[in-house]
BAFI-3210 file (N, C-alpha, C; in Angstrom, 3 decimals, decimal comma, padded with zeros to 6 digits):
// residues 266
n [1|2|3|4|5|6|7|8|9|10|11|12|13|14|15|16|17|18|19|20|21|22|23|24|25|26|27|28|29|30|31|32|33|34|35|36|37|38|39|40|41|42|43|44|45|46|47|48|49|50|51|52|53|54|55|56|57|58|59|60|61|62|63|64|65|66|67|68|69|70|71|72|73|74|75|76|77|78|79|80|81|82|83|84|85|86|87|88|89|90|91|92|93|94|95|96|97|98|99|100|101|102|103|104|105|106|107|108|109|110|111|112|113|114|115|116|117|118|119|120|121|122|123|124|125|126|127|128|129|130|131|132|133|134|135|136|137|138|139|140|141|142|143|144|145|146|147|148|149|150|151|152|153|154|155|156|157|158|159|160|161|162|163|164|165|166|167|168|169|170|171|172|173|174|175|176|177|178|179|180|181|182|183|184|185|186|187|188|189|190|191|192|193|194|195|196|197|198|199|200|201|202|203|204|205|206|207|208|209|210|211|212|213|214|215|216|217|218|219|220|221|222|223|224|225|226|227|228|229|230|231|232|233|234|235|236|237|238|239|240|241|242|243|244|245|246|247|248|249|250|251|252|253|254|255|256|257|258|259|260|261|262|263|264|265|266]
n.u [104,952|107,079|110,466|113,145|114,640|112,813|110,731|109,795|106,810|105,358|102,760|101,156|098,309|096,248|096,531|097,733|100,267|101,033|102,670|103,912|104,841|106,435|106,873|105,518|105,757|107,722|106,650|106,885|109,363|112,080|114,764|118,129|117,928|115,186|114,966|116,517|115,056|112,655|113,400|114,076|111,551|110,181|111,653|111,108|108,398|108,555|109,839|108,137|106,008|103,346|102,324|100,529|099,936|101,022|100,543|101,365|101,693|101,376|101,813|099,757|098,778|100,011|101,680|104,482|107,058|109,214|112,723|114,776|116,864|119,183|120,112|120,400|122,079|124,984|125,365|124,458|126,360|128,537|127,694|126,407|124,114|121,433|120,396|121,584|123,299|121,629|118,917|115,497|114,859|112,859|112,189|112,443|114,435|116,782|118,318|118,890|121,913|121,819|120,418|117,644|114,322|111,352|108,454|105,813|102,616|102,180|100,165|099,730|098,828|098,086|098,196|097,641|100,652|102,823|105,687|108,575|110,429|108,158|106,399|107,941|107,970|105,277|105,160|106,718|105,153|102,276|099,577|097,830|096,148|094,762|094,173|091,874|093,004|095,649|098,910|101,271|104,746|107,631|110,309|113,103|114,848|114,656|116,285|118,786|119,470|118,650|115,854|116,335|115,109|113,515|111,598|112,336|112,219|109,861|107,761|107,795|107,092|104,455|103,116|103,993|106,534|106,485|104,550|105,760|108,234|107,305|106,663|108,944|110,961|110,124|109,424|107,093|104,164|101,454|097,997|095,687|093,960|095,426|097,438|095,921|095,095|097,526|098,001|099,293|098,030|095,422|092,954|090,870|090,012|088,005|089,677|091,257|090,081|091,726|093,526|091,782|090,453|092,644|093,395|091,121|091,338|093,764|092,988|091,253|093,070|094,680|092,949|092,972|094,517|097,737|100,052|099,208|098,723|101,314|102,602|101,168|101,720|104,521|104,762|103,541|105,304|107,608|106,901|106,729|109,376|111,057|109,736|106,869|107,065|108,894|107,451|105,207|106,309|106,634|104,173|102,662|104,185|104,183|101,441|100,932|102,352|100,931|098,398|098,771|098,978|098,092|096,379|095,064|093,547|091,938|090,605|088,967|087,491|086,172|084,568|082,846|081,599|080,370|081,370|083,496|086,899|089,668|092,668|096,060|098,574|100,079]
n.v [119,707|118,531|119,358|116,941|116,820|117,817|120,524|123,611|125,199|128,437|130,703|133,765|134,734|137,036|137,949|135,566|133,012|130,509|127,420|124,946|121,565|119,954|117,196|114,890|112,453|111,080|110,726|113,108|113,094|114,473|116,235|117,666|120,039|120,637|121,047|123,359|125,165|125,151|126,360|128,857|129,699|129,904|131,980|134,108|134,386|135,158|137,628|139,229|141,750|141,934|139,413|137,309|134,768|131,439|128,548|125,238|122,559|119,427|118,547|116,399|113,076|112,520|113,729|113,610|111,178|111,332|111,878|111,907|109,559|108,593|110,985|112,666|111,401|111,809|114,424|113,945|112,128|113,771|115,437|117,765|120,406|120,886|123,339|126,513|129,607|132,781|131,857|131,120|128,427|125,785|123,743|124,920|124,701|125,980|129,205|131,328|132,500|135,213|135,332|135,048|133,741|132,078|134,075|134,247|132,603|129,191|126,974|123,577|121,304|118,008|114,784|111,305|109,395|110,306|110,681|110,608|113,397|114,684|114,448|115,901|118,450|119,008|119,089|121,319|123,254|125,347|124,697|121,787|120,273|117,281|114,760|112,017|109,744|109,617|108,254|107,694|107,685|107,584|106,604|106,402|104,793|102,357|102,628|102,867|105,314|108,353|110,412|113,778|116,143|117,364|115,664|114,065|115,822|117,446|115,597|114,282|116,423|116,906|114,399|112,982|111,066|108,172|107,584|108,905|107,545|105,020|105,211|106,391|104,535|102,113|102,663|102,058|102,194|104,494|105,549|108,277|108,719|107,911|109,834|112,092|111,533|111,738|114,408|115,427|116,282|118,655|118,884|116,552|115,569|114,974|113,263|115,221|117,567|118,764|120,874|122,944|123,319|123,997|126,416|127,909|128,103|129,491|131,890|132,880|133,348|135,268|137,389|138,516|140,746|141,501|142,049|141,158|138,471|137,525|138,090|136,499|133,913|133,911|134,094|131,743|129,880|130,512|129,695|126,909|126,290|127,430|127,367|127,877|130,008|131,796|132,654|133,805|135,965|137,894|138,765|141,093|143,300|142,872|142,986|145,661|146,981|146,076|147,124|149,790|150,037|150,855|148,973|147,950|150,133|150,257|147,841|148,342|150,472|149,301|147,480|149,170|150,391|148,308|146,646|144,862|144,590|146,497|145,740|146,844|146,085|147,746]
n.w [078,751|081,265|082,263|082,015|084,394|086,074|087,303|088,895|089,045|089,059|090,023|090,160|091,813|092,395|095,752|096,299|095,996|093,964|094,012|092,111|091,881|089,333|087,853|086,905|085,486|086,790|089,255|090,618|091,904|093,657|092,260|092,364|090,867|091,080|093,840|094,168|092,581|093,965|096,392|095,364|094,512|096,968|098,030|096,286|096,884|099,612|099,351|097,896|098,478|097,890|097,914|099,994|100,945|100,321|098,217|098,095|095,863|094,016|090,618|088,655|089,762|092,146|095,044|095,776|095,225|096,778|097,308|094,392|094,359|092,807|091,593|093,743|095,541|095,201|096,298|098,903|099,853|100,130|102,056|101,341|100,427|098,105|098,078|098,276|099,139|099,655|099,988|100,781|102,854|101,946|103,699|106,085|108,059|108,573|108,915|106,179|104,472|104,917|107,212|107,061|107,423|106,332|106,616|106,053|105,603|104,422|102,636|102,160|099,592|099,190|097,577|096,699|096,359|098,861|099,965|102,126|101,643|100,925|103,117|104,908|103,776|104,074|106,891|107,300|106,200|106,973|107,122|106,128|103,483|102,618|100,201|100,239|099,200|099,852|100,397|102,727|103,668|105,615|104,652|104,807|106,352|105,116|103,016|103,941|105,000|106,845|107,819|107,184|106,806|108,654|109,777|111,997|114,041|113,827|113,451|115,863|117,537|116,659|116,800|118,990|120,711|120,619|118,585|116,428|116,183|115,571|112,863|111,748|112,263|111,190|108,583|107,345|105,237|105,630|105,992|105,134|107,243|109,461|109,282|109,793|112,392|113,699|113,507|111,309|109,034|108,322|107,039|105,369|102,178|099,184|096,564|094,076|094,766|096,545|095,968|095,337|097,796|099,398|098,224|098,815|101,612|101,743|100,562|102,486|104,555|103,303|103,216|105,684|108,144|107,130|108,775|111,261|110,732|110,134|112,539|114,321|113,330|113,691|116,487|117,312|116,170|117,576|120,127|119,730|119,013|120,978|123,359|125,547|127,378|126,224|124,013|125,262|126,618|124,694|123,898|124,816|123,888|121,110|120,570|121,222|119,199|116,945|117,514|117,073|114,367|110,940|109,890|112,143|112,899|110,636|110,957|113,210|112,187|109,993|111,308|112,721|110,582|109,399|107,269|104,959|105,860|104,552|104,264|104,328|105,100|106,649]
ca.u [105,785|108,078|111,870|113,514|115,081|111,715|110,698|108,840|105,991|104,789|101,667|100,588|096,856|095,888|097,512|098,229|101,398|100,906|103,944|103,588|105,935|106,064|107,612|104,564|106,185|108,570|105,934|107,368|110,552|112,888|116,157|118,770|117,345|113,884|115,180|116,968|113,947|111,675|113,931|113,956|110,141|109,878|112,314|110,297|107,196|108,909|110,289|107,078|105,129|101,952|101,915|100,203|099,901|101,416|099,958|102,280|100,953|102,065|101,089|099,482|097,991|100,810|102,423|105,869|107,582|110,357|113,933|115,327|118,130|120,352|120,634|120,679|123,081|126,314|125,346|124,289|127,626|129,453|127,080|126,074|122,710|121,138|119,977|122,681|123,127|120,672|117,572|114,638|114,818|111,462|112,006|112,458|115,297|117,948|118,286|119,777|123,158|121,527|119,662|116,198|113,466|110,018|107,614|104,426|102,072|102,093|099,197|100,121|097,768|098,755|097,346|098,353|101,906|103,440|106,748|109,814|110,475|106,778|105,928|108,711|107,466|104,001|105,430|107,272|104,064|101,492|098,298|097,889|094,916|095,158|093,154|091,644|093,777|097,064|099,706|102,429|105,806|108,938|110,947|114,551|115,579|114,647|117,312|120,065|119,705|117,651|115,167|117,055|114,374|112,651|110,654|112,749|111,868|108,472|106,819|107,759|106,323|103,043|102,501|104,540|107,706|106,155|103,899|106,738|109,207|106,623|106,753|110,321|111,830|109,661|109,287|105,860|103,206|100,231|096,981|095,367|093,321|096,513|098,085|095,024|095,172|098,808|098,091|100,135|097,156|094,333|091,708|090,856|089,021|087,874|090,780|090,974|089,596|092,661|094,070|090,679|090,236|093,835|093,302|090,064|091,914|094,761|092,266|090,762|094,235|095,125|091,990|093,178|095,548|099,030|100,954|098,685|098,941|102,725|102,938|100,552|102,519|105,848|104,668|103,268|106,540|108,531|106,478|107,092|110,826|111,784|108,937|105,727|107,461|109,521|106,387|104,357|107,020|106,579|102,793|102,231|104,897|103,699|100,071|100,995|102,771|099,827|097,292|099,102|099,134|096,973|095,442|094,226|092,571|090,992|089,786|087,939|086,642|085,316|083,567|081,858|080,877|079,743|081,845|084,735|088,098|090,595|093,971|097,167|099,822|100,834]
ca.v [118,600|119,038|119,071|115,641|117,011|118,400|121,977|124,186|126,207|129,438|131,518|134,799|134,789|138,036|137,938|134,202|132,567|129,067|126,770|123,613|120,618|119,451|116,072|113,807|111,180|110,441|110,873|114,342|112,850|115,697|116,288|118,898|121,181|120,946|121,597|124,744|125,974|125,302|127,387|130,134|130,078|130,351|133,265|135,084|134,589|135,915|138,975|139,980|142,310|141,780|138,029|137,144|133,353|130,549|127,209|124,259|121,391|118,622|118,282|114,979|112,360|112,261|114,888|113,273|109,887|111,623|112,314|111,111|109,186|108,578|112,330|113,338|110,670|112,436|115,519|113,379|111,527|114,859|116,251|119,064|120,671|121,438|124,725|127,293|131,044|133,464|131,436|130,623|126,971|125,320|122,873|125,830|124,144|126,829|130,557|131,474|133,196|136,551|135,207|135,107|132,565|132,421|134,734|134,242|131,235|128,284|125,887|122,486|120,427|116,751|113,657|110,130|109,066|111,443|110,003|111,232|114,857|115,170|114,610|116,952|119,724|119,186|119,483|122,669|124,165|125,758|123,983|120,750|119,680|116,002|113,938|110,769|108,657|109,782|107,167|108,343|106,850|108,174|105,298|106,522|103,665|101,256|102,922|103,001|106,698|108,821|111,653|114,957|117,334|117,880|114,683|113,577|116,850|117,914|114,513|114,083|117,530|116,770|113,109|112,335|110,262|106,799|107,585|109,300|106,479|103,911|105,395|106,689|103,364|101,008|103,087|101,506|103,121|104,714|106,241|109,655|108,742|107,890|111,150|113,017|111,212|112,214|115,861|115,802|116,987|119,342|118,629|115,414|115,916|114,082|113,439|116,158|118,839|119,238|122,187|123,905|123,611|124,704|127,795|128,567|128,425|130,537|133,142|133,385|133,885|136,478|138,472|139,063|141,780|140,825|142,170|140,308|137,084|137,199|138,124|135,320|132,755|133,995|133,804|130,311|129,169|130,744|128,816|125,533|126,111|127,887|127,175|128,757|131,221|132,713|133,237|134,636|137,194|138,859|139,047|142,475|144,206|142,662|143,496|147,120|147,379|145,839|148,026|151,114|149,952|151,314|147,866|147,856|151,216|149,842|146,790|148,978|151,284|148,423|146,922|150,213|150,687|147,047|146,300|144,079|145,411|146,619|145,805|147,221|145,577|148,859]
ca.w [079,237|082,203|081,995|082,595|085,782|086,817|087,411|089,832|088,385|089,974|089,483|091,028|091,678|093,391|096,842|096,493|095,189|093,797|093,730|091,638|091,630|088,013|087,271|087,144|084,901|087,799|090,523|091,240|092,722|093,670|091,831|092,839|090,148|091,667|095,181|094,014|092,076|095,037|097,288|094,666|094,542|098,326|098,228|095,560|097,698|100,811|099,017|097,217|099,507|097,485|098,119|101,407|101,327|099,237|098,168|097,509|095,384|093,020|089,374|088,473|090,770|093,342|095,536|095,462|095,679|097,637|096,618|093,307|094,994|091,926|091,352|095,013|096,334|095,249|097,263|100,232|100,278|100,479|103,101|100,767|100,144|096,782|098,303|098,822|098,993|100,525|099,614|101,853|102,894|101,991|104,863|107,231|109,095|108,809|108,377|105,026|104,776|105,421|108,452|106,860|107,338|105,828|107,619|105,593|105,663|103,280|102,722|101,260|099,084|098,842|097,178|096,236|097,023|099,558|100,698|102,623|101,656|100,830|104,493|105,561|103,263|104,771|108,267|107,273|105,859|108,141|107,077|105,087|102,969|102,033|099,561|100,982|098,609|100,177|100,972|103,331|104,224|105,911|104,464|104,647|106,956|104,155|102,010|104,618|105,398|107,796|107,462|107,680|106,383|109,710|110,325|113,311|115,028|113,746|113,658|117,318|118,098|116,306|117,072|120,172|120,410|120,234|117,281|115,422|115,979|114,913|111,416|111,356|112,400|110,347|107,197|106,795|104,632|106,400|105,201|105,496|108,549|110,427|109,217|110,478|113,824|114,207|113,387|110,174|108,097|109,003|106,319|104,458|101,160|098,035|095,618|092,996|095,321|097,569|095,605|095,448|099,219|099,888|097,745|099,597|102,918|101,532|100,293|103,779|105,261|102,610|103,453|107,026|108,237|106,926|109,923|112,326|110,318|110,281|113,966|114,926|112,939|114,312|117,913|117,446|115,869|118,690|121,214|119,391|118,931|122,165|124,559|125,778|128,090|125,273|123,207|126,113|126,987|123,594|123,509|125,079|123,000|119,744|120,488|121,216|117,858|116,033|117,833|116,548|112,918|110,115|109,729|113,343|112,775|109,606|111,529|114,049|111,316|109,195|112,223|112,988|109,348|108,991|105,927|104,957|106,036|103,423|104,920|103,451|105,620|107,250]
c.u [106,887|109,476|112,222|113,970|113,991|111,811|109,657|108,114|105,428|103,727|101,216|099,096|096,329|096,945|098,096|099,389|101,338|102,242|103,662|104,815|105,584|107,079|106,740|104,982|107,068|107,975|106,464|108,541|111,528|114,326|116,808|118,218|116,033|114,031|115,618|115,822|112,865|112,128|113,835|112,512|109,736|110,489|111,568|109,038|107,496|109,199|109,205|106,049|103,652|101,422|101,709|100,161|100,272|100,693|100,949|101,483|101,797|101,203|100,901|098,755|098,743|101,576|103,916|106,221|108,811|111,533|114,266|116,744|119,326|120,956|121,027|121,826|124,464|126,397|125,272|125,594|128,638|128,898|126,705|124,577|122,558|120,743|121,121|122,412|122,056|119,237|116,809|114,581|113,363|111,161|112,076|113,288|116,464|117,655|119,251|120,993|122,921|120,613|118,164|115,547|112,117|109,162|106,138|103,921|102,050|101,056|099,618|098,908|098,433|097,741|098,222|099,600|102,551|104,486|107,855|109,769|109,087|106,178|106,642|108,331|106,093|104,228|106,001|106,234|103,265|100,166|098,368|096,486|095,313|093,972|093,053|092,420|095,264|097,664|101,017|103,474|107,068|109,920|112,471|115,319|115,599|115,715|118,684|120,433|118,657|117,012|115,933|116,357|113,388|111,743|111,033|112,435|110,380|107,450|106,705|106,916|104,829|102,415|102,931|105,634|107,364|105,525|104,890|107,713|108,582|106,799|108,173|111,206|111,392|109,633|108,012|104,973|101,988|099,281|096,641|094,692|094,368|097,230|097,236|095,073|096,440|098,953|098,981|099,337|095,977|092,970|091,890|089,704|088,999|089,043|090,375|090,468|090,592|093,231|092,999|090,480|091,424|093,813|092,233|090,581|092,922|094,096|091,729|091,908|094,652|094,195|092,171|094,313|096,932|099,969|100,510|098,891|100,384|103,132|102,372|101,350|103,872|105,792|104,385|104,531|107,561|108,183|106,868|108,599|111,556|110,984|107,880|106,128|108,065|108,467|105,530|105,009|106,900|105,174|102,402|102,881|104,389|102,292|100,051|101,379|101,635|098,689|097,516|099,298|097,909|095,927|094,531|093,160|091,503|090,083|088,653|086,948|085,672|084,236|082,462|080,991|080,217|080,078|083,116|085,929|088,960|091,985|095,087|098,518|100,706|100,258]
c.v [119,163|118,643|117,717|115,723|117,601|119,907|122,387|125,320|127,180|130,256|132,516|134,888|135,742|138,052|136,561|133,908|131,052|128,486|125,312|122,774|119,862|118,444|114,815|112,460|110,386|110,611|112,064|114,111|114,010|115,452|117,537|120,144|121,601|121,550|123,054|125,638|126,171|126,376|128,766|130,631|130,583|131,727|134,378|135,409|135,454|137,369|139,844|140,460|142,139|140,379|137,766|135,695|132,522|129,218|126,301|123,025|120,630|118,453|116,785|114,390|112,103|113,519|114,702|111,886|110,084|112,145|111,365|110,713|109,109|109,955|113,040|112,693|111,313|113,601|114,976|112,781|112,578|115,755|117,631|119,168|121,200|122,896|125,486|128,774|131,577|133,152|130,972|129,103|126,511|124,418|123,650|125,301|125,060|128,230|130,601|132,305|134,599|136,511|135,167|133,732|133,026|133,001|134,714|132,803|130,510|127,209|124,825|121,661|119,148|115,692|112,489|109,839|110,326|110,866|110,980|112,756|115,465|115,396|115,773|118,336|120,037|119,717|120,894|123,701|124,482|125,030|122,991|120,252|118,414|115,297|112,601|109,594|108,739|108,516|107,781|107,312|107,678|107,006|105,349|105,331|102,444|101,429|103,145|104,412|107,095|110,105|112,834|116,262|117,840|116,858|114,227|114,572|117,138|116,801|114,179|115,167|117,331|115,520|112,460|111,355|108,859|106,723|107,926|108,168|105,242|104,004|105,673|105,451|102,167|101,386|102,600|102,593|103,268|105,605|107,608|109,733|108,694|109,241|112,202|112,792|111,773|113,730|116,324|116,535|117,571|119,154|117,412|115,628|114,877|114,321|114,318|117,494|119,456|120,624|123,263|124,310|124,372|126,162|128,562|128,983|129,560|131,890|133,745|133,994|135,214|137,662|139,118|140,092|141,142|140,904|141,250|138,837|136,686|137,164|136,900|134,066|132,759|133,638|132,330|129,497|129,330|129,834|127,372|125,330|126,458|127,800|128,248|130,060|132,254|133,402|134,198|135,968|138,276|139,382|140,512|143,452|144,092|143,238|145,019|147,628|147,201|146,827|149,428|151,120|150,508|150,216|147,709|148,946|150,860|148,732|147,342|149,750|150,409|147,778|147,928|150,492|149,449|146,690|145,456|145,004|145,384|146,830|146,077|146,664|146,665|149,200]
c.w [080,126|081,757|082,624|084,044|086,658|086,870|088,439|089,123|089,410|089,255|090,536|090,762|092,741|094,476|097,127|095,555|095,130|093,343|093,375|091,350|090,355|087,472|087,405|086,579|085,852|089,199|091,330|092,190|092,547|093,242|092,435|092,161|090,771|093,057|095,102|093,556|093,132|096,022|096,650|094,695|095,919|098,595|097,511|096,351|098,917|100,484|098,380|098,239|099,164|097,757|099,616|101,869|100,111|099,364|097,441|097,101|094,360|091,785|089,206|089,669|092,060|093,745|095,288|095,999|096,557|096,833|095,471|093,730|094,035|091,687|092,637|095,788|096,339|096,234|098,690|100,745|100,710|101,582|102,624|100,502|098,729|096,872|098,949|098,607|099,913|100,112|100,844|101,765|102,962|103,178|106,169|108,394|109,438|108,319|107,206|105,421|105,325|106,639|108,299|106,957|106,812|106,935|107,246|105,467|104,324|103,588|101,715|100,881|098,592|098,445|096,754|097,042|097,578|100,499|101,125|102,600|101,490|102,204|105,159|105,051|103,859|106,177|108,346|106,870|107,113|108,254|105,927|104,764|102,216|101,404|100,290|100,411|098,944|100,777|101,433|103,756|104,424|105,880|104,340|105,220|106,047|103,084|102,654|105,009|106,433|107,282|108,047|107,290|107,408|110,358|111,719|114,416|115,001|113,908|115,142|117,973|117,864|116,896|118,376|119,776|119,915|118,856|116,175|115,124|115,336|113,401|110,949|111,355|111,573|108,873|106,550|106,200|105,542|105,625|105,778|106,864|109,659|110,446|109,934|111,986|114,449|114,140|112,247|109,103|108,858|108,337|105,420|103,480|100,047|097,074|094,433|093,477|096,295|097,239|095,726|096,905|099,796|099,459|098,518|100,974|102,779|101,277|101,592|104,583|104,649|102,835|104,821|107,004|108,143|108,120|111,050|112,000|110,565|111,756|114,684|114,605|113,642|115,788|118,163|117,190|116,997|119,859|120,980|119,516|120,230|123,460|124,763|126,458|127,149|124,419|124,034|126,457|125,916|123,312|123,672|124,114|121,562|119,593|120,464|119,824|116,856|116,254|117,301|115,029|112,204|109,973|110,945|113,330|111,749|110,134|112,377|113,190|110,523|110,051|112,477|111,769|108,746|107,549|106,066|105,074|104,777|103,993|103,906|103,907|106,209|108,624]
res [m|s|h|p|d|g|e|i|l|t|e|r|r|g|p|l|f|l|i|g|v|n|r|p|a|k|l|n|a|y|t|p|t|m|m|r|e|l|a|q|a|y|t|v|f|e|d|d|l|e|m|r|c|a|v|l|y|g|r|g|e|h|f|t|a|g|l|d|l|p|s|m|a|p|l|m|r|k|g|e|s|a|v|s|g|a|l|i|d|p|l|d|l|r|a|a|d|d|g|r|r|r|s|k|p|v|v|a|a|v|r|g|i|t|y|t|i|g|i|e|l|m|l|a|a|d|i|v|v|a|a|s|d|c|r|f|s|q|l|e|v|k|r|g|i|m|a|i|g|g|a|t|v|r|m|v|q|r|a|g|l|g|n|a|l|l|h|l|l|t|g|d|e|f|d|v|q|e|a|f|r|l|g|l|v|q|r|v|v|v|p|g|t|e|l|i|v|a|i|e|i|a|e|k|i|a|a|q|a|p|l|a|v|r|a|t|r|a|n|a|m|l|g|v|e|r|g|a|n|a|a|a|e|q|l|a|q|i|q|m|q|l|a|n|s|d|d|a|l|e|g|v|r|s|l|a|e|k|r|a|a|r|f|t|g|k]
***
């Protein structure tokens, strides 16, 4: 049984780090405690050199109903965040006090009700697997507030201004096919299999060269945030560094020997 304020469960599974949102009795609605624990889990993942890919999922039949407003409202009125200190922001909107941001990939598995911060955590992840029973809504305007977890930026980037504002300004519920059309999710699967498929994708990512995975993600993010030219300017230098790594040598060696590569992240 989960704690009344909810909790975040973590599990190390080989090179994978599973992060579970556990407050199913309240549809996994986020309290300040859960937000802090989620940031702590992301920080553990970032700091553990053995962990190559994380999977975020919700316990029960729903990913999340969003924020638990009665518990979160006092912080919101003061303009404060539940996440403080040198923790990795799960929404990936700010560098922590020590200037760090997440550098390793996260795959999100969502099902059922996926509202507000649920969408924003999806948008902050790198790949999203969604069950066909998903119901999405960015409904902050219905509560007299606005989305501040990244939707006003990332939904526009993914879906275009008109499509984003259609959902941001109405707060209407939309289904998984609309989410797929907008580019918010990458795979649509049978309910109950979303975590299995997300883990399969994460395992494929974890089997690749860690330095190359992180460099690829970083360059793609740079292009999104600062433009294509900024990303292109770094390509030659990054490729030279990767080509001189032990993993690149192992990649060539494994190809010649017709076997699976054994990457070490060096």
